[in-house]
TORMI-209159 format. One record per residue (C-alpha): residue number from 1; residue in one letter; x, y, z. Coordinates in steps of 0.02 Angstrom, whole numbers, plus 32768, in hexadecimal, padded with zeros to 4 digits. Example, Ala and Ser with C-alpha at 12.3 -4.5 7.8 and 13.67 -1.06 7.14 Angstrom:
<sites>
SITE   nr  rest     X     Y     Z
SITE    1     a  8267  7F1F  8186
SITE    2     s  82AC  7FCB  8165
</sites>
This chain:
<sites>
SITE   nr  rest     X     Y     Z
SITE    1     m  8004  8003  8000
SITE    2     a  8055  80A3  7FC6
SITE    3     a  8066  8124  8057
SITE    4     g  800D  81C2  802B
SITE    5     k  7F90  8179  7FBA
SITE    6     s  7F2C  80E1  8000
SITE    7     g  7F8B  8105  80A3
SITE    8     p  7FA2  8195  811E
SITE    9     t  8052  820D  80E9
SITE   10     r  80EB  81D3  8158
SITE   11     i  812F  8273  819D
SITE   12     l  81D6  8261  81F0
SITE   13     v  8212  82EC  8265
SITE   14     a  82D5  82DD  827A
SITE   15     g  82E0  8331  831F
SITE   16     g  827A  833E  83C9
SITE   17     g  82BC  83F8  8401
SITE   18     y  8265  849B  83DA
SITE   19     v  823C  8478  8327
SITE   20     g  8221  83C8  832E
SITE   21     m  81B1  83C3  83C1
SITE   22     y  813F  846B  8398
SITE   23     t  8136  842D  82EB
SITE   24     a  80FB  837A  831D
SITE   25     l  8083  83D4  83A2
SITE   26     r  8026  8432  8311
SITE   27     l  8025  83B3  829D
SITE   28     q  7FD2  8333  831D
SITE   29     s  7F47  83BE  833C
SITE   30     k  7F25  83EC  8286
SITE   31     l  7F37  8354  8222
SITE   32     r  7EA9  82F8  81EF
SITE   33     r  7E89  8245  8228
SITE   34     r  7EEE  81C6  81B8
SITE   35     e  7F2B  825D  8168
SITE   36     a  7FDD  8243  818E
SITE   37     s  8049  81F6  8221
SITE   38     v  80C4  8248  8274
SITE   39     t  8170  8204  82B4
SITE   40     v  81EB  8265  831F
SITE   41     v  829E  821C  832E
SITE   42     d  8314  8274  83B8
SITE   43     p  839B  822C  841C
SITE   44     q  833C  826B  84C7
SITE   45     p  8294  824A  84F3
SITE   46     h  8275  82FF  852D
SITE   47     m  8284  83A7  84E1
SITE   48     t  82EB  8420  8543
SITE   49     y  82BA  84D7  854B
SITE   50     q  8366  8517  8541
SITE   51     p  8343  85BE  8581
SITE   52     f  831D  858B  8634
SITE   53     l  83C2  8518  8645
SITE   54     p  8425  85A2  869A
SITE   55     e  8386  85BA  8736
SITE   56     a  839B  84F0  8731
SITE   57     a  8449  84F1  8746
SITE   58     a  8433  8586  87D3
SITE   59     g  83A9  851E  8821
SITE   60     s  8324  8597  8805
SITE   61     i  82BD  8516  87AF
SITE   62     e  82B7  845F  87BD
SITE   63     p  8318  841D  8724
SITE   64     r  8282  839C  86F6
SITE   65     h  820E  8425  86E7
SITE   66     v  8272  8474  8659
SITE   67     v  826A  83DB  85E1
SITE   68     v  81C4  83A1  8588
SITE   69     p  81B1  82E3  8578
SITE   70     l  8196  82B6  84C5
SITE   71     r  811C  8222  84E2
SITE   72     k  80BA  8280  8549
SITE   73     v  808D  8318  84E1
SITE   74     l  8098  82D2  843B
SITE   75     r  800E  823A  8465
SITE   76     k  7FE0  8222  83A4
SITE   77     c  8091  821D  835C
SITE   78     n  8107  818F  835B
SITE   79     v  81A4  81B4  83D5
SITE   80     l  823F  815A  83A9
SITE   81     t  82DD  818A  842D
SITE   82     g  836D  816C  83B3
SITE   83     r  83EA  81D2  8346
SITE   84     i  83E3  81F7  8295
SITE   85     t  8489  81D8  8250
SITE   86     k  8460  81D6  8185
SITE   87     i  83E1  8225  8127
SITE   88     e  83B4  81ED  806A
SITE   89     h  832F  8267  8036
SITE   90     g  8342  820D  7F80
SITE   91     r  8316  8175  7FC0
SITE   92     k  829F  81C1  8050
SITE   93     t  82F8  816A  80D3
SITE   94     a  834A  8185  816F
SITE   95     i  83C3  811E  81E7
SITE   96     v  839D  8122  82A6
SITE   97     e  8405  80E1  8317
SITE   98     s  83BF  809A  83BE
SITE   99     p  83FE  80B2  8461
SITE  100     d  8441  800E  8486
SITE  101     g  84AF  8028  83C9
SITE  102     h  844B  7FD2  8339
SITE  103     t  8410  802F  82AD
SITE  104     e  8368  8024  8252
SITE  105     e  8333  8072  81AA
SITE  106     h  829B  80D0  81A0
SITE  107     s  8232  8106  8106
SITE  108     y  81D0  81A5  80FF
SITE  109     d  816A  820D  807A
SITE  110     i  8184  82CC  80CA
SITE  111     l  821F  82EF  812D
SITE  112     v  8238  8375  81B3
SITE  113     v  82EB  838E  81CB
SITE  114     a  82EE  83DB  8296
SITE  115     l  83A1  83AC  82D5
SITE  116     g  83CB  845A  830F
SITE  117     s  8480  8478  8342
SITE  118     v  8514  8444  83B3
SITE  119     a  8596  8494  841F
SITE  120     r  8626  84E8  83A3
SITE  121     t  86C6  84B3  83E8
SITE  122     l  8775  84EC  83B6
SITE  123     p  8808  8492  83AF
SITE  124     i  8854  84DC  845D
SITE  125     p  88BF  8468  84B9
SITE  126     g  8868  8423  8552
SITE  127     l  87BD  8456  8514
SITE  128     a  876B  83A8  850E
SITE  129     e  87AB  836F  85AA
SITE  130     q  8795  840D  8619
SITE  131     g  8702  845B  85BF
SITE  132     i  8646  843C  85CC
SITE  133     a  85AF  8491  8568
SITE  134     a  8511  84CA  85C8
SITE  135     r  8498  848E  8540
SITE  136     t  843B  83FB  8580
SITE  137     i  83DC  83D7  862B
SITE  138     g  847B  835B  8654
SITE  139     e  84FD  83E0  8647
SITE  140     a  8481  8468  86B5
SITE  141     i  8474  83D2  872F
SITE  142     y  852E  83B1  8737
SITE  143     l  8550  8469  8747
SITE  144     r  84EF  848A  87CB
SITE  145     n  8530  83F9  883D
SITE  146     h  85E8  8416  8807
SITE  147     v  85F2  84C8  8821
SITE  148     l  85A7  84AC  88D7
SITE  149     s  8616  8423  88F3
SITE  150     r  869D  849B  88CE
SITE  151     l  8678  84FE  895C
SITE  152     d  865D  8464  89C6
SITE  153     a  8714  8441  8998
SITE  154     a  8761  84EA  89B1
SITE  155     a  871E  84F4  8A62
SITE  156     t  8776  8459  8A98
SITE  157     t  8826  8468  8A51
SITE  158     n  88B8  84D5  8AA2
SITE  159     d  8917  84D2  89FD
SITE  160     e  88F8  8582  89BB
SITE  161     e  893D  8563  88FF
SITE  162     l  88B1  84C8  88FF
SITE  163     r  8831  854C  8940
SITE  164     r  884C  85D1  88C2
SITE  165     r  884A  8541  8839
SITE  166     l  87A1  8501  887E
SITE  167     l  8752  85A4  888A
SITE  168     t  877B  85E2  87E0
SITE  169     f  86F7  85DA  8765
SITE  170     l  870C  8600  86A8
SITE  171     v  8681  861D  8641
SITE  172     i  86B6  8624  8573
SITE  173     g  863D  867E  850B
SITE  174     g  85D0  8718  8515
SITE  175     g  8534  86F2  84C8
SITE  176     f  8489  86D6  8529
SITE  177     a  84C9  861F  8560
SITE  178     g  8557  865A  859C
SITE  179     t  8537  86FC  85F4
SITE  180     e  8495  86AE  8645
SITE  181     t  84E8  860E  8691
SITE  182     l  8582  8679  86CB
SITE  183     a  8507  86F1  8725
SITE  184     e  8491  867B  8767
SITE  185     l  851E  85F8  87A4
SITE  186     e  8571  8693  87FB
SITE  187     d  84D1  86CE  8845
SITE  188     m  84AD  8615  8890
SITE  189     a  855E  860D  88C7
SITE  190     r  856C  86AD  8915
SITE  191     y  84C9  8671  8974
SITE  192     a  8506  85E4  89AA
SITE  193     t  85A9  862E  8A05
SITE  194     r  854E  865B  8A91
SITE  195     y  8545  85B4  8AD3
SITE  196     y  8611  859D  8AC2
SITE  197     p  8648  85FA  8B4F
SITE  198     n  86FC  85F3  8B14
SITE  199     l  86C6  8625  8A59
SITE  200     e  8696  86D6  8A14
SITE  201     p  864C  871A  8975
SITE  202     k  86EE  876F  895D
SITE  203     d  874E  86C8  8960
SITE  204     m  8706  8691  88C3
SITE  205     r  873A  86C1  8821
SITE  206     w  86BD  86CB  8787
SITE  207     v  8716  86F7  86DB
SITE  208     l  86B3  86F7  863A
SITE  209     v  8716  8703  858F
SITE  210     d  86EB  872B  84E7
SITE  211     a  8731  8747  8442
SITE  212     a  86C9  87D6  840B
SITE  213     n  86C1  8893  8444
SITE  214     r  8620  8878  84A1
SITE  215     i  85AF  8801  84F7
SITE  216     l  84EB  87D4  84CE
SITE  217     p  8504  880E  842E
SITE  218     e  8437  87F5  840F
SITE  219     v  842B  888E  8475
SITE  220     s  8458  893D  845C
SITE  221     p  8508  897B  847D
SITE  222     k  84CE  89E6  8508
SITE  223     m  8475  8963  8566
SITE  224     g  8529  88E1  853E
SITE  225     v  857B  896A  8585
SITE  226     y  8504  8974  8628
SITE  227     t  850B  88B7  8632
SITE  228     v  85CD  88A7  8641
SITE  229     e  85C0  8943  86CA
SITE  230     q  8551  88DC  872A
SITE  231     l  85BB  883E  8723
SITE  232     m  864A  8898  874E
SITE  233     k  85F6  88E9  87E3
SITE  234     r  85E6  8838  881A
SITE  235     g  869A  8825  881F
SITE  236     i  8690  87C0  876F
SITE  237     e  8737  87D6  8700
SITE  238     v  86F5  87E9  8652
SITE  239     y  8776  87DD  85B7
SITE  240     l  8740  881C  8518
SITE  241     e  879A  87FD  846C
SITE  242     t  87E8  8774  84C7
SITE  243     l  881B  86BD  8490
SITE  244     v  882D  861A  8503
SITE  245     k  88D6  85E7  84B6
SITE  246     s  88DC  8543  8529
SITE  247     m  8893  84F2  85BB
SITE  248     e  890D  8459  85DF
SITE  249     g  88DF  83FD  868E
SITE  250     g  886F  8497  86BC
SITE  251     h  8901  8520  8696
SITE  252     v  88AE  85A1  8631
SITE  253     v  8925  861E  85CD
SITE  254     l  88C1  86B6  856C
SITE  255     s  88FD  8707  84D0
SITE  256     d  8935  8796  8533
SITE  257     g  89A0  8733  85B1
SITE  258     t  8939  8721  8642
SITE  259     e  8940  867C  8698
SITE  260     f  88E4  861A  8716
SITE  261     d  88B4  8573  874F
SITE  262     a  87F4  854D  8750
SITE  263     d  879C  84B5  8784
SITE  264     t  8702  84EA  872F
SITE  265     i  8700  851B  8673
SITE  266     i  8664  853B  8612
SITE  267     w  865E  8539  8561
SITE  268     t  85D0  85A5  8507
SITE  269     a  8630  85EA  846E
SITE  270     g  8595  85DA  83F6
SITE  271     v  8557  8542  838F
SITE  272     k  8550  84F5  82EC
SITE  273     a  84CC  8494  828B
SITE  274     n  84D2  83E8  82BA
SITE  275     p  8556  8391  825E
SITE  276     v  84DD  82EF  8225
SITE  277     l  84A5  835C  8192
SITE  278     a  8550  8348  8148
SITE  279     n  851E  8281  812F
SITE  280     t  8473  82AF  80D3
SITE  281     d  845D  82D4  8017
SITE  282     l  8408  8380  803C
SITE  283     p  844C  8428  800C
SITE  284     l  84B8  847B  8086
SITE  285     d  850E  8528  8093
SITE  286     q  85BE  8551  80B3
SITE  287     r  8599  854B  8166
SITE  288     g  8551  8497  816F
SITE  289     r  8493  84E4  8173
SITE  290     l  8401  849A  8105
SITE  291     r  83EC  850E  8081
SITE  292     c  8325  853C  8087
SITE  293     t  82A9  85AC  8036
SITE  294     a  824A  862A  8086
SITE  295     s  81A6  85B0  809E
SITE  296     l  821D  8541  8104
SITE  297     q  8245  84BE  8077
SITE  298     v  82EC  8470  8059
SITE  299     e  8326  84BB  7FC1
SITE  300     g  8309  8446  7F18
SITE  301     m  82C3  83BD  7F7C
SITE  302     p  8213  838A  7F72
SITE  303     d  81C2  8357  8011
SITE  304     a  824F  83A3  807C
SITE  305     w  822F  841C  8100
SITE  306     a  82A2  8469  818A
SITE  307     a  82B2  84FB  8206
SITE  308     g  8315  8531  82B1
SITE  309     d  83CF  8537  82CC
SITE  310     c  8407  84AE  8251
SITE  311     t  83BE  8522  81BC
SITE  312     a  83F0  85B9  8148
SITE  313     v  8337  8604  8142
SITE  314     p  8334  86A2  80E5
SITE  315     d  82F6  8741  815F
SITE  316     l  827C  879B  80FD
SITE  317     s  8278  881F  8185
SITE  318     a  833B  8854  8166
SITE  319     t  8344  8833  80AF
SITE  320     e  833B  88E3  8083
SITE  321     e  83E2  8903  80E7
SITE  322     d  842F  885D  80A7
SITE  323     p  83E1  87ED  8028
SITE  324     n  8440  8759  806A
SITE  325     a  840F  8768  811B
SITE  326     t  83D7  86D6  816F
SITE  327     c  8378  86B8  8219
SITE  328     v  83DF  86A6  82AD
SITE  329     p  83EB  8609  8308
SITE  330     n  8379  862E  83A9
SITE  331     a  82D6  85F4  8402
SITE  332     q  8279  8688  83C8
SITE  333     h  8286  864F  8312
SITE  334     a  827B  8597  832C
SITE  335     v  81D6  858E  8377
SITE  336     r  818B  8611  8308
SITE  337     q  81D2  85A8  8268
SITE  338     a  8196  850E  82B0
SITE  339     n  80E8  855C  82AE
SITE  340     q  80F9  8595  81F1
SITE  341     l  8152  84F7  81D2
SITE  342     a  80B2  8494  820C
SITE  343     k  8036  84F9  81BA
SITE  344     n  8094  84EA  810C
SITE  345     l  80A8  8431  8112
SITE  346     i  7FEB  842C  812C
SITE  347     a  7FA6  84AB  80B4
SITE  348     t  8033  8441  802E
SITE  349     l  7FD8  8395  805C
SITE  350     r  7F2E  83E4  802F
SITE  351     g  7F68  8431  7FA0
SITE  352     r  7F7F  84E8  7FCB
SITE  353     k  800A  8556  7FC5
SITE  354     a  8092  855F  804F
SITE  355     k  80B1  8610  808D
SITE  356     d  8158  866B  80BD
SITE  357     y  81A4  8674  816D
SITE  358     y  81A8  872D  81AC
SITE  359     h  81CB  8762  824C
SITE  360     r  8211  8806  8289
SITE  361     y  829A  87E8  8309
SITE  362     a  8244  8839  83B3
SITE  363     g  82CD  883F  8410
SITE  364     s  8336  87DF  84B4
SITE  365     v  8316  87CB  8562
SITE  366     a  839F  877C  85CA
SITE  367     g  839B  873F  8685
SITE  368     l  8440  8785  86FA
SITE  369     g  8414  8727  8790
SITE  370     l  837F  8737  8809
SITE  371     y  8333  87E7  87FC
SITE  372     k  83B0  881B  8776
SITE  373     g  83A1  8828  86C0
SITE  374     v  83A4  8892  860F
SITE  375     a  8326  888F  8589
SITE  376     d  8323  88F2  84E4
SITE  377     v  827C  88C8  8493
SITE  378     y  822C  8928  8408
SITE  379     g  82A4  89BB  842F
SITE  380     i  8279  89C8  84F1
SITE  381     k  8302  89A7  8556
SITE  382     l  82F3  896C  860E
SITE  383     k  836C  8949  869F
SITE  384     g  8365  88ED  873A
SITE  385     y  82C1  88A5  878E
SITE  386     p  824F  88E5  8708
SITE  387     a  82D1  887D  8685
SITE  388     w  82DB  87EC  86E0
SITE  389     a  8216  87E0  86FD
SITE  390     m  8207  87EE  8641
SITE  391     h  827B  8771  8624
SITE  392     r  8228  86F0  8684
SITE  393     a  8176  872A  8644
SITE  394     y  81AD  870A  859C
SITE  395     h  81ED  8660  85A3
SITE  396     v  8178  8617  861C
SITE  397     s  80FF  8646  8590
SITE  398     r  8163  85F2  850F
SITE  399     m  816E  8548  8587
SITE  400     p  80FF  84CE  852B
SITE  401     t  8080  847F  8583
SITE  402     f  8006  84C2  8618
SITE  403     n  8067  8451  8699
SITE  404     r  810F  8481  8674
SITE  405     k  80D1  8537  8684
SITE  406     f  807B  8515  872D
SITE  407     r  8111  84BC  8762
SITE  408     i  818E  8541  873A
SITE  409     m  812B  85B6  8796
SITE  410     l  810E  855A  882A
SITE  411     d  81D0  8546  8842
SITE  412     w  81E5  8603  8843
SITE  413     a  8162  8611  88B6
SITE  414     l  81B4  8590  8921
SITE  415     a  8261  85DC  8910
SITE  416     l  8213  868C  8943
SITE  417     l  81CC  8652  89EF
SITE  418     f  8251  85C2  8A1F
SITE  419     r  82EF  8614  89AF
SITE  420     r  834A  85A8  894F
SITE  421     e  83B3  84F1  896C
SITE  422     v  845D  84F0  8954
SITE  423     i  847F  8443  898C
SITE  424     s  84FE  83EA  8920
SITE  425     l  84CF  8344  88F3
SITE  426     g  8579  8311  88A0
SITE  427     q  8553  8254  88AC
SITE  428     i  84D1  826E  8815
SITE  429     n  8568  8280  87A0
SITE  430     e  85D2  81E2  87CF
SITE  431     p  8529  817C  881E
SITE  432     k  85A2  80D4  8819
SITE  433     r  8631  8114  8866
SITE  434     e  8611  80DF  8914
SITE  435     f  85C7  8035  88F0
SITE  436     e  8666  8014  889C
SITE  437     r  86D2  8043  892D
SITE  438     v  865B  7FDB  899B
SITE  439     a  8666  7F3B  892B
SITE  440     k  8716  7F46  8908
SITE  441     g  8743  7F51  89BB
SITE  442     a  86CE  7EB9  89DB
</sites>
């Protein structure tokens, strides 16, 4: 029985992040019965709302509340936990590797590519061994426990050199991810020092390094300068137009000659399109992104759609200034593109014409710790508490499902009443260590 003729059209959504989940959500609510089947493939069984990861790392939000279980919200879709390793659109097949390592070939009629992005790394000596990103819920949990465990270790040693290393925290990358992660973790650690009689906030050294001449490029230069000033008032060192040359063994060497030891190195220096795209027959640009039309179809590829961080979608709101402008990789575009993609896919299934994606960038909001933030929205610039409140209000409105919205707001209310928890659950990072020690000694 030929799919799409005497049977439902088979739609394969490659990726369950912003674009994949939002697209599948709209498809399952709008498709008619037996009109099409939707299969979503992702290595994780959940979608992570990344803008809340800094707050999850800082303990303001329960980590489980910033992820959305795919099987729970996509009840009318088939959800596969696996990693797509190859796509042959010419044959309309995708190779999926399951968690246990075996691979299967899945056929489809229509492809939606929502593979997103991965951390963009550089060949810096020691980066792979010493660095950690801040893009997943696992990394957020690890960073929270790691930072607090550094305070525990520093409070119990008399070795001053070791103490300085334990209390030195480096964040590389001054975009939203890096700045918010640093600000939230520093705010949490500063609060936690009140429970350590022999530690003070001034004992910690927090460092932010960026190769550009400003941080938070998504906001106005004035707001970027304000953010740097606020960070420096908190004792945070900011190095702009500076590169990290080496970090072998935790010994950090900067391009301006500065050297220091750090036990915590967080890498947030940009993203790149998912490298799996190189293992497809789909058209890519020089940066490895899928070339797409303004209607979110893959160029020259019938029955192939794409959106989000892995794509080069024309930014129609900026083409007057730059004819080659493409949409920047952020959550604002991803959510809106997913909505338009689903509408266009359904329209073409029903013989109608797809519409172009157009969204004028509204602006940005960033949290810089509890009650601190910056906002630059439609030309309106806010600082401090109003910006922080706008940051929370905007992102909780974008969080999928009422369930998760309610849980996050409850987390905030409880934190306001009882203050944040500053407990290090370091055993989570190595859960078998104690059992192995006992077993070997038995």
